[in-house]
The first five atom37 places (N, CA, C, CB, O) and aatype in JSON, in Angstrom:
{
  "aatype": [12, 5, 10, 10, 1, 19, 3, 0, 6, 7, 0, 19, 10, 7, 3, 6, 1, 0, 19, 12, 3, 10, 9, 7, 3, 0, 13, 0, 6, 1, 0, 6, 17, 19, 19, 19, 14, 19, 6, 1, 10, 7, 14, 6, 13, 13, 1, 10, 1, 15, 7, 19, 0, 7, 0, 19, 19, 5, 11, 13, 0, 2, 18, 1, 10, 7, 10, 0, 19, 19, 7, 3, 9, 15, 1, 18, 19, 0, 0, 15, 6, 0, 10, 1, 3, 13, 19, 1, 6, 15, 2, 1, 7, 1, 5, 10, 17, 13, 19, 14, 3, 6, 0, 0, 10, 6, 6, 1, 10, 7, 6, 13, 9, 1],
  "atom_mask": [
    [1, 1, 1, 1, 1],
    [1, 1, 1, 1, 1],
    [1, 1, 1, 1, 1],
    [1, 1, 1, 1, 1],
    [1, 1, 1, 1, 1],
    [1, 1, 1, 1, 1],
    [1, 1, 1, 1, 1],
    [1, 1, 1, 1, 1],
    [1, 1, 1, 1, 1],
    [1, 1, 1, 0, 1],
    [1, 1, 1, 1, 1],
    [1, 1, 1, 1, 1],
    [1, 1, 1, 1, 1],
    [1, 1, 1, 0, 1],
    [1, 1, 1, 1, 1],
    [1, 1, 1, 1, 1],
    [1, 1, 1, 1, 1],
    [1, 1, 1, 1, 1],
    [1, 1, 1, 1, 1],
    [1, 1, 1, 1, 1],
    [1, 1, 1, 1, 1],
    [1, 1, 1, 1, 1],
    [1, 1, 1, 1, 1],
    [1, 1, 1, 0, 1],
    [1, 1, 1, 1, 1],
    [1, 1, 1, 1, 1],
    [1, 1, 1, 1, 1],
    [1, 1, 1, 1, 1],
    [1, 1, 1, 1, 1],
    [1, 1, 1, 1, 1],
    [1, 1, 1, 1, 1],
    [1, 1, 1, 1, 1],
    [1, 1, 1, 1, 1],
    [1, 1, 1, 1, 1],
    [1, 1, 1, 1, 1],
    [1, 1, 1, 1, 1],
    [1, 1, 1, 1, 1],
    [1, 1, 1, 1, 1],
    [1, 1, 1, 1, 1],
    [1, 1, 1, 1, 1],
    [1, 1, 1, 1, 1],
    [1, 1, 1, 0, 1],
    [1, 1, 1, 1, 1],
    [1, 1, 1, 1, 1],
    [1, 1, 1, 1, 1],
    [1, 1, 1, 1, 1],
    [1, 1, 1, 1, 1],
    [1, 1, 1, 1, 1],
    [1, 1, 1, 1, 1],
    [1, 1, 1, 1, 1],
    [1, 1, 1, 0, 1],
    [1, 1, 1, 1, 1],
    [1, 1, 1, 1, 1],
    [1, 1, 1, 0, 1],
    [1, 1, 1, 1, 1],
    [1, 1, 1, 1, 1],
    [1, 1, 1, 1, 1],
    [1, 1, 1, 1, 1],
    [1, 1, 1, 1, 1],
    [1, 1, 1, 1, 1],
    [1, 1, 1, 1, 1],
    [1, 1, 1, 1, 1],
    [1, 1, 1, 1, 1],
    [1, 1, 1, 1, 1],
    [1, 1, 1, 1, 1],
    [1, 1, 1, 0, 1],
    [1, 1, 1, 1, 1],
    [1, 1, 1, 1, 1],
    [1, 1, 1, 1, 1],
    [1, 1, 1, 1, 1],
    [1, 1, 1, 0, 1],
    [1, 1, 1, 1, 1],
    [1, 1, 1, 1, 1],
    [1, 1, 1, 1, 1],
    [1, 1, 1, 1, 1],
    [1, 1, 1, 1, 1],
    [1, 1, 1, 1, 1],
    [1, 1, 1, 1, 1],
    [1, 1, 1, 1, 1],
    [1, 1, 1, 1, 1],
    [1, 1, 1, 1, 1],
    [1, 1, 1, 1, 1],
    [1, 1, 1, 1, 1],
    [1, 1, 1, 1, 1],
    [1, 1, 1, 1, 1],
    [1, 1, 1, 1, 1],
    [1, 1, 1, 1, 1],
    [1, 1, 1, 1, 1],
    [1, 1, 1, 1, 1],
    [1, 1, 1, 1, 1],
    [1, 1, 1, 1, 1],
    [1, 1, 1, 1, 1],
    [1, 1, 1, 0, 1],
    [1, 1, 1, 1, 1],
    [1, 1, 1, 1, 1],
    [1, 1, 1, 1, 1],
    [1, 1, 1, 1, 1],
    [1, 1, 1, 1, 1],
    [1, 1, 1, 1, 1],
    [1, 1, 1, 1, 1],
    [1, 1, 1, 1, 1],
    [1, 1, 1, 1, 1],
    [1, 1, 1, 1, 1],
    [1, 1, 1, 1, 1],
    [1, 1, 1, 1, 1],
    [1, 1, 1, 1, 1],
    [1, 1, 1, 1, 1],
    [1, 1, 1, 1, 1],
    [1, 1, 1, 1, 1],
    [1, 1, 1, 0, 1],
    [1, 1, 1, 1, 1],
    [1, 1, 1, 1, 1],
    [1, 1, 1, 1, 1],
    [1, 1, 1, 1, 1]
  ],
  "atom_positions": [
    [[39.57, 63.94, 188.15], [40.37, 63.0, 188.91], [39.46, 61.9, 189.44], [41.12, 63.71, 190.07], [38.42, 62.17, 190.02]],
    [[39.87, 60.67, 189.23], [39.06, 59.52, 189.65], [39.38, 59.16, 191.11], [39.33, 58.3, 188.72], [40.54, 59.0, 191.49]],
    [[38.31, 59.02, 191.91], [38.45, 58.65, 193.32], [37.75, 57.33, 193.57], [37.87, 59.75, 194.23], [36.72, 57.02, 192.96]],
    [[38.31, 56.55, 194.46], [37.63, 55.38, 194.99], [37.26, 55.72, 196.43], [38.52, 54.07, 194.9], [38.14, 55.94, 197.27]],
    [[35.97, 55.76, 196.71], [35.5, 56.08, 198.05], [35.11, 54.8, 198.78], [34.29, 57.07, 198.0], [34.32, 53.99, 198.28]],
    [[35.68, 54.63, 199.94], [35.41, 53.45, 200.77], [34.24, 53.79, 201.7], [36.69, 53.02, 201.59], [34.18, 54.88, 202.25]],
    [[33.32, 52.86, 201.86], [32.2, 53.05, 202.77], [32.68, 53.15, 204.2], [31.18, 51.91, 202.63], [33.68, 52.54, 204.58]],
    [[31.97, 53.94, 205.0], [32.33, 54.09, 206.41], [32.09, 52.8, 207.19], [31.52, 55.24, 207.03], [32.78, 52.53, 208.17]],
    [[31.12, 52.01, 206.75], [30.83, 50.76, 207.43], [31.58, 49.62, 206.76], [29.32, 50.47, 207.43], [31.67, 49.55, 205.53]],
    [[32.11, 48.75, 207.58], [32.84, 47.62, 207.06], [34.01, 47.28, 207.96], [0.0, 0.0, 0.0], [34.24, 47.92, 208.98]],
    [[34.74, 46.27, 207.56], [35.87, 45.8, 208.36], [36.98, 46.85, 208.4], [36.41, 44.47, 207.81], [37.16, 47.62, 207.46]],
    [[37.69, 46.84, 209.49], [38.85, 47.72, 209.64], [39.93, 47.3, 208.65], [39.41, 47.69, 211.11], [40.2, 46.12, 208.48]],
    [[40.52, 48.29, 208.01], [41.6, 48.03, 207.05], [42.9, 47.95, 207.83], [41.66, 49.15, 205.94], [43.71, 48.88, 207.8]],
    [[43.11, 46.85, 208.51], [44.22, 46.76, 209.43], [45.33, 45.81, 209.04], [0.0, 0.0, 0.0], [46.34, 45.73, 209.73]],
    [[45.15, 45.06, 207.95], [46.22, 44.15, 207.59], [46.59, 44.33, 206.12], [45.81, 42.68, 207.87], [45.88, 45.0, 205.36]],
    [[47.69, 43.73, 205.74], [48.22, 43.92, 204.4], [47.25, 43.42, 203.33], [49.55, 43.2, 204.26], [47.11, 44.05, 202.28]],
    [[46.58, 42.32, 203.58], [45.65, 41.78, 202.59], [44.52, 42.76, 202.3], [45.07, 40.44, 203.07], [44.17, 42.98, 201.14]],
    [[43.95, 43.35, 203.35], [42.86, 44.32, 203.17], [43.34, 45.53, 202.38], [42.29, 44.76, 204.53], [42.62, 46.05, 201.53]],
    [[44.54, 45.98, 202.67], [45.1, 47.14, 201.96], [45.35, 46.78, 200.49], [46.42, 47.6, 202.63], [45.05, 47.58, 199.6]],
    [[45.89, 45.62, 200.24], [46.15, 45.21, 198.86], [44.85, 45.01, 198.08], [46.99, 43.92, 198.83], [44.78, 45.31, 196.89]],
    [[43.82, 44.5, 198.74], [42.51, 44.38, 198.1], [41.99, 45.76, 197.72], [41.51, 43.66, 199.03], [41.44, 45.95, 196.63]],
    [[42.16, 46.72, 198.61], [41.72, 48.08, 198.35], [42.51, 48.7, 197.18], [41.88, 48.94, 199.61], [41.93, 49.38, 196.33]],
    [[43.79, 48.46, 197.14], [44.62, 48.96, 196.04], [44.18, 48.3, 194.73], [46.13, 48.67, 196.31], [44.12, 48.96, 193.69]],
    [[43.88, 47.01, 194.78], [43.37, 46.33, 193.59], [42.06, 46.93, 193.11], [0.0, 0.0, 0.0], [41.86, 47.1, 191.91]],
    [[41.18, 47.25, 194.05], [39.92, 47.91, 193.69], [40.19, 49.27, 193.04], [39.03, 48.07, 194.93], [39.52, 49.64, 192.08]],
    [[41.15, 49.99, 193.57], [41.48, 51.3, 193.02], [41.98, 51.17, 191.58], [42.55, 51.99, 193.89], [41.6, 51.96, 190.72]],
    [[42.82, 50.18, 191.33], [43.31, 49.97, 189.97], [42.18, 49.56, 189.04], [44.42, 48.91, 189.95], [42.13, 50.0, 187.89]],
    [[41.27, 48.73, 189.53], [40.13, 48.31, 188.7], [39.26, 49.5, 188.32], [39.3, 47.26, 189.45], [38.69, 49.53, 187.23]],
    [[39.14, 50.47, 189.22], [38.34, 51.66, 188.97], [39.15, 52.78, 188.32], [37.74, 52.16, 190.27], [38.62, 53.85, 188.02]],
    [[40.44, 52.52, 188.09], [41.35, 53.53, 187.52], [41.41, 54.78, 188.4], [40.91, 53.91, 186.1], [41.53, 55.9, 187.9]],
    [[41.34, 54.56, 189.69], [41.36, 55.67, 190.65], [42.79, 56.14, 190.88], [40.72, 55.23, 191.99], [43.75, 55.37, 190.84]],
    [[42.9, 57.43, 191.12], [44.19, 58.03, 191.46], [44.31, 58.23, 192.97], [44.37, 59.36, 190.72], [45.41, 58.29, 193.52]],
    [[43.16, 58.34, 193.61], [43.1, 58.54, 195.06], [42.08, 57.59, 195.66], [42.75, 60.01, 195.41], [41.07, 57.28, 195.05]],
    [[42.37, 57.14, 196.87], [41.44, 56.32, 197.64], [41.04, 57.15, 198.87], [42.08, 54.93, 198.06], [41.9, 57.67, 199.59]],
    [[39.75, 57.27, 199.09], [39.21, 58.06, 200.19], [38.68, 57.1, 201.24], [38.09, 59.03, 199.69], [37.74, 56.34, 200.99]],
    [[39.28, 57.13, 202.42], [38.94, 56.19, 203.48], [38.43, 56.95, 204.7], [40.17, 55.33, 203.86], [39.14, 57.8, 205.24]],
    [[37.21, 56.67, 205.14], [36.71, 57.28, 206.37], [37.53, 56.79, 207.57], [35.21, 56.95, 206.57], [37.96, 55.64, 207.62]],
    [[37.74, 57.66, 208.51], [38.54, 57.33, 209.68], [38.0, 56.11, 210.41], [38.6, 58.53, 210.63], [38.76, 55.39, 211.07]],
    [[36.7, 55.87, 210.31], [36.09, 54.72, 210.98], [36.63, 53.39, 210.47], [34.59, 54.76, 210.8], [36.56, 52.39, 211.18]],
    [[37.17, 53.38, 209.29], [37.68, 52.13, 208.7], [39.13, 51.85, 209.09], [37.57, 52.19, 207.19], [39.68, 50.81, 208.73]],
    [[39.74, 52.78, 209.82], [41.12, 52.58, 210.28], [41.09, 52.34, 211.78], [42.02, 53.81, 209.93], [40.5, 53.12, 212.53]],
    [[41.72, 51.29, 212.21], [41.72, 50.98, 213.63], [42.67, 51.88, 214.41], [0.0, 0.0, 0.0], [43.46, 52.61, 213.81]],
    [[42.59, 51.82, 215.73], [43.45, 52.64, 216.58], [44.94, 52.39, 216.32], [43.13, 52.37, 218.03], [45.77, 53.29, 216.51]],
    [[45.29, 51.18, 215.91], [46.7, 50.87, 215.65], [47.27, 51.73, 214.52], [46.85, 49.39, 215.29], [48.46, 52.06, 214.53]],
    [[46.44, 52.09, 213.56], [46.9, 52.95, 212.48], [47.43, 54.27, 213.05], [45.76, 53.21, 211.47], [48.41, 54.82, 212.54]],
    [[46.78, 54.78, 214.08], [47.13, 56.07, 214.65], [48.18, 55.99, 215.75], [45.9, 56.73, 215.19], [48.58, 57.02, 216.3]],
    [[48.63, 54.8, 216.07], [49.78, 54.6, 216.97], [50.99, 54.34, 216.08], [49.54, 53.41, 218.01], [51.21, 53.2, 215.66]],
    [[51.75, 55.36, 215.81], [52.83, 55.25, 214.83], [53.82, 54.15, 215.17], [53.55, 56.57, 214.71], [54.41, 53.54, 214.28]],
    [[54.01, 53.9, 216.43], [54.96, 52.84, 216.83], [54.52, 51.46, 216.37], [55.12, 52.84, 218.35], [55.35, 50.55, 216.26]],
    [[53.25, 51.29, 216.1], [52.76, 49.99, 215.66], [53.26, 49.65, 214.26], [51.24, 49.95, 215.69], [53.37, 48.48, 213.9]],
    [[53.55, 50.67, 213.47], [54.03, 50.46, 212.11], [52.92, 50.28, 211.08], [0.0, 0.0, 0.0], [53.19, 50.18, 209.89]],
    [[51.66, 50.25, 211.53], [50.55, 50.03, 210.6], [50.45, 51.19, 209.61], [49.24, 49.88, 211.37], [50.36, 50.96, 208.4]],
    [[50.46, 52.41, 210.1], [50.34, 53.57, 209.2], [51.48, 53.58, 208.19], [50.32, 54.89, 210.0], [51.26, 53.81, 207.0]],
    [[52.68, 53.35, 208.65], [53.82, 53.34, 207.74], [53.7, 52.29, 206.66], [0.0, 0.0, 0.0], [54.02, 52.55, 205.5]],
    [[53.23, 51.1, 207.03], [53.07, 50.02, 206.05], [51.99, 50.36, 205.04], [52.74, 48.7, 206.77], [52.16, 50.12, 203.84]],
    [[50.87, 50.91, 205.51], [49.77, 51.27, 204.62], [50.22, 52.36, 203.65], [48.54, 51.73, 205.43], [50.02, 52.25, 202.44]],
    [[50.81, 53.4, 204.19], [51.24, 54.52, 203.36], [52.28, 54.07, 202.34], [51.82, 55.65, 204.24], [52.26, 54.51, 201.19]],
    [[53.18, 53.19, 202.75], [54.21, 52.7, 201.83], [53.59, 51.92, 200.67], [55.22, 51.81, 202.58], [54.01, 52.07, 199.52]],
    [[52.58, 51.11, 200.97], [51.9, 50.36, 199.89], [51.27, 51.33, 198.9], [50.8, 49.42, 200.48], [51.41, 51.15, 197.69]],
    [[50.6, 52.35, 199.4], [49.99, 53.32, 198.5], [51.05, 54.06, 197.69], [49.14, 54.32, 199.29], [50.86, 54.3, 196.5]],
    [[52.13, 54.41, 198.31], [53.22, 55.09, 197.6], [53.81, 54.19, 196.52], [54.31, 55.54, 198.57], [54.09, 54.64, 195.41]],
    [[54.01, 52.93, 196.85], [54.58, 51.99, 195.88], [53.72, 51.88, 194.62], [54.74, 50.62, 196.51], [54.23, 51.71, 193.52]],
    [[52.42, 51.97, 194.8], [51.5, 51.85, 193.68], [51.06, 53.22, 193.13], [50.28, 51.05, 194.1], [50.17, 53.31, 192.28]],
    [[51.7, 54.26, 193.61], [51.45, 55.63, 193.14], [49.98, 56.03, 193.24], [51.92, 55.78, 191.71], [49.41, 56.61, 192.32]],
    [[49.41, 55.72, 194.39], [48.03, 56.09, 194.69], [48.02, 57.06, 195.87], [47.16, 54.84, 194.99], [48.79, 56.9, 196.82]],
    [[47.16, 58.04, 195.78], [46.98, 58.93, 196.91], [46.0, 58.32, 197.89], [0.0, 0.0, 0.0], [45.11, 57.56, 197.51]],
    [[46.17, 58.66, 199.16], [45.28, 58.18, 200.22], [44.79, 59.38, 201.01], [46.0, 57.15, 201.15], [45.59, 60.16, 201.54]],
    [[43.48, 59.52, 201.08], [42.87, 60.59, 201.87], [42.09, 59.96, 203.01], [41.94, 61.49, 200.99], [41.18, 59.16, 202.79]],
    [[42.45, 60.32, 204.23], [41.73, 59.86, 205.42], [40.78, 60.98, 205.81], [42.73, 59.5, 206.61], [41.2, 62.11, 206.08]],
    [[39.49, 60.67, 205.83], [38.47, 61.68, 206.08], [37.79, 61.42, 207.41], [37.43, 61.69, 204.94], [37.27, 60.33, 207.66]],
    [[37.8, 62.44, 208.27], [37.12, 62.32, 209.55], [37.91, 62.97, 210.67], [0.0, 0.0, 0.0], [39.0, 63.5, 210.46]],
    [[37.33, 62.92, 211.83], [37.9, 63.55, 213.01], [38.95, 62.66, 213.66], [36.79, 63.89, 214.02], [38.63, 61.6, 214.2]],
    [[40.19, 63.09, 213.62], [41.27, 62.34, 214.27], [41.83, 63.11, 215.46], [42.39, 62.03, 213.27], [42.92, 62.79, 215.95]],
    [[41.11, 64.1, 215.93], [41.62, 64.99, 216.98], [42.0, 64.24, 218.25], [40.59, 66.04, 217.31], [42.97, 64.61, 218.91]],
    [[41.26, 63.2, 218.61], [41.61, 62.47, 219.84], [42.95, 61.76, 219.71], [40.51, 61.45, 220.19], [43.7, 61.65, 220.68]],
    [[43.26, 61.28, 218.51], [44.54, 60.62, 218.29], [45.68, 61.64, 218.25], [44.51, 59.82, 217.0], [46.75, 61.4, 218.82]],
    [[45.44, 62.75, 217.59], [46.45, 63.79, 217.47], [46.75, 64.41, 218.83], [45.99, 64.88, 216.47], [47.91, 64.72, 219.13]],
    [[45.73, 64.59, 219.65], [45.92, 65.18, 220.98], [46.78, 64.28, 221.87], [44.57, 65.42, 221.65], [47.46, 64.76, 222.78]],
    [[46.76, 62.99, 221.6], [47.49, 62.04, 222.44], [48.92, 61.77, 221.97], [46.74, 60.75, 222.49], [49.68, 61.08, 222.65]],
    [[49.3, 62.31, 220.8], [50.61, 61.96, 220.25], [51.22, 63.12, 219.46], [50.5, 60.73, 219.36], [50.7, 63.52, 218.42]],
    [[52.31, 63.63, 219.98], [53.02, 64.69, 219.26], [53.6, 64.15, 217.95], [54.16, 65.27, 220.14], [53.62, 64.86, 216.94]],
    [[54.06, 62.9, 217.97], [54.6, 62.3, 216.75], [53.53, 62.2, 215.67], [55.19, 60.9, 217.05], [53.79, 62.47, 214.5]],
    [[52.32, 61.81, 216.05], [51.23, 61.73, 215.08], [50.87, 63.11, 214.57], [50.0, 61.05, 215.7], [50.63, 63.29, 213.38]],
    [[50.85, 64.08, 215.45], [50.55, 65.46, 215.04], [51.54, 65.91, 213.98], [50.59, 66.42, 216.27], [51.15, 66.51, 212.97]],
    [[52.82, 65.63, 214.19], [53.86, 65.98, 213.21], [53.67, 65.21, 211.9], [55.26, 65.7, 213.8], [53.82, 65.77, 210.82]],
    [[53.34, 63.93, 212.02], [53.12, 63.08, 210.84], [51.96, 63.63, 209.99], [52.83, 61.63, 211.28], [52.06, 63.7, 208.77]],
    [[50.88, 64.0, 210.65], [49.71, 64.54, 209.95], [50.08, 65.85, 209.27], [48.54, 64.74, 210.94], [49.74, 66.07, 208.1]],
    [[50.76, 66.71, 209.98], [51.14, 68.01, 209.41], [52.02, 67.83, 208.18], [51.88, 68.86, 210.46], [51.78, 68.46, 207.15]],
    [[53.02, 66.97, 208.27], [53.92, 66.73, 207.14], [53.19, 66.04, 205.99], [55.11, 65.89, 207.59], [53.42, 66.38, 204.82]],
    [[52.33, 65.1, 206.31], [51.57, 64.4, 205.26], [50.7, 65.38, 204.5], [50.7, 63.29, 205.87], [50.61, 65.3, 203.27]],
    [[50.08, 66.28, 205.19], [49.17, 67.23, 204.55], [49.9, 68.26, 203.68], [48.36, 67.94, 205.59], [49.27, 68.95, 202.89]],
    [[51.19, 68.36, 203.83], [51.98, 69.24, 202.96], [52.3, 68.58, 201.62], [53.28, 69.64, 203.66], [52.67, 69.26, 200.66]],
    [[52.16, 67.28, 201.56], [52.55, 66.53, 200.37], [51.41, 66.22, 199.45], [0.0, 0.0, 0.0], [50.33, 66.8, 199.53]],
    [[51.66, 65.28, 198.56], [50.68, 64.89, 197.54], [50.42, 63.38, 197.56], [51.16, 65.31, 196.15], [49.99, 62.81, 196.56]],
    [[50.67, 62.75, 198.69], [50.51, 61.3, 198.8], [49.46, 60.9, 199.82], [51.82, 60.66, 199.15], [48.66, 59.99, 199.59]],
    [[49.46, 61.59, 200.95], [48.59, 61.25, 202.07], [48.05, 62.52, 202.68], [49.34, 60.41, 203.12], [48.8, 63.42, 203.05]],
    [[46.73, 62.59, 202.78], [46.09, 63.73, 203.42], [45.16, 63.25, 204.52], [45.31, 64.57, 202.39], [44.53, 62.2, 204.42]],
    [[45.1, 64.04, 205.57], [44.13, 63.87, 206.64], [43.24, 65.1, 206.6], [44.82, 63.68, 208.06], [43.71, 66.22, 206.81]],
    [[41.95, 64.9, 206.32], [41.01, 66.02, 206.23], [39.83, 65.74, 207.14], [40.54, 66.24, 204.77], [39.45, 64.59, 207.33]],
    [[39.24, 66.8, 207.7], [38.15, 66.59, 208.66], [36.83, 66.15, 208.05], [37.93, 67.83, 209.43], [36.02, 65.51, 208.72]],
    [[36.6, 66.51, 206.78], [35.31, 66.18, 206.17], [35.42, 66.23, 204.65], [34.21, 67.16, 206.65], [36.47, 66.56, 204.1]],
    [[34.32, 65.88, 204.0], [34.29, 65.83, 202.53], [34.53, 67.2, 201.9], [32.96, 65.28, 202.06], [35.18, 67.29, 200.86]],
    [[34.01, 68.25, 202.53], [34.2, 69.6, 201.99], [35.69, 69.95, 201.95], [33.43, 70.64, 202.83], [36.17, 70.53, 200.97]],
    [[36.41, 69.62, 203.0], [37.85, 69.88, 203.05], [38.59, 69.05, 202.0], [38.4, 69.59, 204.45], [39.56, 69.52, 201.4]],
    [[38.13, 67.83, 201.78], [38.75, 66.99, 200.76], [38.54, 67.61, 199.38], [38.16, 65.57, 200.8], [39.49, 67.7, 198.59]],
    [[37.33, 68.03, 199.09], [37.05, 68.64, 197.78], [37.9, 69.88, 197.57], [35.55, 68.99, 197.66], [38.39, 70.13, 196.47]],
    [[38.07, 70.66, 198.62], [38.92, 71.86, 198.52], [40.36, 71.48, 198.21], [38.85, 72.67, 199.82], [41.0, 72.08, 197.35]],
    [[40.88, 70.49, 198.92], [42.26, 70.03, 198.67], [42.42, 69.49, 197.26], [42.66, 68.95, 199.69], [43.42, 69.78, 196.59]],
    [[41.47, 68.72, 196.81], [41.53, 68.17, 195.47], [41.51, 69.28, 194.43], [40.38, 67.2, 195.22], [42.2, 69.21, 193.42]],
    [[40.72, 70.31, 194.69], [40.66, 71.46, 193.79], [42.01, 72.15, 193.69], [0.0, 0.0, 0.0], [42.42, 72.57, 192.61]],
    [[42.71, 72.28, 194.82], [44.05, 72.88, 194.82], [45.04, 71.98, 194.08], [44.53, 73.13, 196.26], [45.94, 72.47, 193.4]],
    [[44.87, 70.7, 194.23], [45.79, 69.72, 193.67], [45.78, 69.73, 192.14], [45.44, 68.33, 194.18], [46.82, 69.57, 191.5]],
    [[44.6, 69.92, 191.56], [44.5, 69.83, 190.1], [44.65, 71.17, 189.4], [43.19, 69.21, 189.72], [44.59, 71.24, 188.18]],
    [[44.84, 72.23, 190.15], [45.06, 73.55, 189.54], [46.45, 73.68, 189.03], [44.77, 74.67, 190.52], [46.82, 74.72, 188.48]]
  ]
}
């Protein structure tokens, strides 16, 4: 399975143009999944009312790309029951995953391709 891994350092992926550029990069690399460190997502992504997460996830779904968010999101989840539910439901599917580290991502990917 081809992955596009985004560097932890760089601009926050907070607007539609940045997301579309990332999707374009994924297509250029023939990636099926894009792996984004939590550091590249701003706090607005984790405030579901802002609509940022929904817009990002919808773009990835429209282009049939998986999105894996890697890193510690516990502070965001602790502050929002809605986000906690969103993360739990996302992790049950095959479109969006929230994983704590690379090892957890590799394990999920292994389950996915079996």
